[in-house]
N, C-alpha and C positions, 0 to 999 in steps of 0.2 A: 866384650860390646861389640871388638870387630867382627867375630862369626857370624852374628846377628846379624850385622851392616851384611852382610857379603850373603845370606840367606836372603836376606827381603831384594837386593841387588838381582840376585839370581832369582826372583819373584817376581820379575818387571816393575820393581822399585816401588811397589805400593803391597805388596804382600794381598794383593786381594784379586781376586779372578775376575777375567775381561770376556763376559758374554758379546761383548761387538770383535772379537778378534777371530780374522777370517779362518783361523787352524780352527776353533771352537764351530766352525760351519755355520759362521753370520752372513748374510744377503745384505752389502749396502749398495748404493748406486754408484758407489767408487773402492776400488779395492785398497787404497793407498792408506785410507784410515784403519783398516783392517790388521796391517802389518806392523810388527813391531819394529821399522824402521825410520829413522826419526834424525836423517840427516839434512842438511840445506840443501834446498829446494826439491826435495823429497813428499813433497804436498799434494795435496789437492789445492788447487786455486781456482776461484768461482770470479766472475768478473764482479766489480765494486765492494761494497762497504755490507750488505745483506744478501743472507742466503738461506739454504736449509738443506738438511741431509736426513734421509729416511734410513733405517738398520732395521732390516727382520734380524732378531735374535733365533737362535735352534733352538729354543725353549720359551716356556712363559717364567718369567723372572719376575721376581717383586725388585726393584730398584731398589739399594740403598743408598748410593753414592755413583757419580761420575768424574771422570777424568778428562781434564783438556792437556793438551801437552803442544806446547812450540819448541822451537830453538831458541836456544839462548843468545842473547845481544851478541856476544864475544864469539860465537860461533857463522852470524850473518855477514857475511861479503858486504854491509852498506853500514854494520853496528846499529842497528836498530831493528826491531820487528813490529812497523808499522802495519806490517798485512796481518799480525794477528787479531785473533777475535777480541774483540774488546766486551761486549757485552751479547749474552746471548740466553737464550729459554732450552729446558727441554719440557718435549711433550712425552708421555706415553698415550698410543694410537690400538684401540681394541680392533678394529679391523679397516678394511676396504687399500691392503697393500697388494701388488702385484711385482714379480720380480722387477719390473720397470719403475717402480715409484708406487706413489698414492693414487689409486686410479682417475682422480681426479680433484682438482683444485676447491671443488666445494666440498671434500668429504671431510669426514667429523672432524672436527678442531682437534680434538684429543684432550687429555687433562694435563692439564699445568703441570708438572714435578717438580719443576723448582726455576729460579731466573739467579741468572752468574755474573759475575766480571773475572774477565782472566786478567790479573795483575801484570801491566808489561814491567814491572821489577819486580818481580816475587820467580819463586821458582818455576824453571820449564814445566816440572809436571804438578799440576794444581788440581787438586780433587776437594769435592764440595757433597757434603751429605744430603739426603731428599730426605723429608718425611713424607711417608708413603704405604700403603697396607695391599696397594692392589699390583696383580699382579699383568705385565704387558709382555708380549712378543715382540711389538713395533714400538721402536722408541723414534722421535725425530729430535734433531741437533738443529735449531733455528738459530742464527747470527743476525741481532739485530744493527750491529755496529763494528769494525775494525779500529786499530789506533792511527788512524789517518791516511794509510795509504787509499791516493784518490784510483787507483785501478783497479784494486783487486785485492781479495782476502784470502789466506791458506790456512789450510787444516792441515795439521799433522798427525793427531791423533786424538781419538775420542774413543772413551773406555767405559764401559757401561758395568758397575759392580751391584753383587745383589744375590740375593736367595733366588734356589728353583722354585718355584709355585708347587705348591702338594696338589696331586692330582687326583 
């Protein structure tokens, strides 16, 4: 049991490949989310309680799950994680991406792959499955609300799991 637990931990705590990892070649609007460093304050903070992030994967992937990670309350200097995302949606986008992000705000909406809630009293690493059979190279994480912080929301790490699309 211990050997299996250590193996899982060494596989980035999920046992699932992360297609949004910077070392896998992804391009995100910020590199904080694409690196496996989840220490307090080492996040991408954006103003307000809602915002979005667009990630270009290295290849077309059929997403099977998404993992959102935030620090534990015990690791937070304030003892709470009110800046953590609360409600969020994930979209798969077929086209319209440049290294600077989506070409414009009126671009294609994308396919809704799931609507989720990050539980502030749950595990720091929360993986949600997705029912999907389409391949995407662009994933958009859209944060709809946080856990009550009035000034900003912090994203520590977002992972995309799935299967490479057949060529």
